[in-house]
C-alpha positions, 0 to 999 in steps of 0.5 A, a space after each residue: 520463515 524469515 519473512 514471518 519474523 519481520 514487523 509490518 514496517 520491516 516487511 514493507 521495507 524488505 519488499 520495496 528495497 531502496 524505496 522502503 522508507 518512502 513506501 512506509 511513509 506513503 502507507 502511514 499517510 494513506 492508512 496509518 498502517 491499518 489493514 482494515 482501512 477502507 474509503 469510498 471515493 466520490 467516483 464510486 471506486 473503493 480504496 482498501 487496506 494498508 496502501 489504500 489500493 483502488 478497486 481498479 486493481 481488483 482484477 490483478 493477480 494478488 489484488 482481490 478485495 480479500 487479498 487487500 484486507 491482508 496486510 502483507 498481501 496488500 503490500 505485495 499488491 502495492 509493490 506490483 503497482 509501484 513496479 509499473 507506475 512508481 509511487 504516482 498512483 498514491 495521492 499521499 505521494 503526489 500531494 507530498 503528505 507522506 513527507 511528514 511521515 518520513 
């Protein structure tokens, strides 16, 4: 029941632990924390949800398009990607645009 009582930002922070503040800033820079955010890239791939997760991740468990439209499931999928690659997959991180959201 505890997780259900967290605000969206608190949920991100609880998931990402010490990297929580950066994770919130990246999500704000990527989507403005909008779970319905959607972007079609020039290469034809699609970015979805809070963390703008790219369609190359759709095959991962918990990262289907339906999952990614749910705020918390999007965060959970983003955390899996983060565990494997850090924040490097996010343009908002590599470009530094997340810094003004900290």
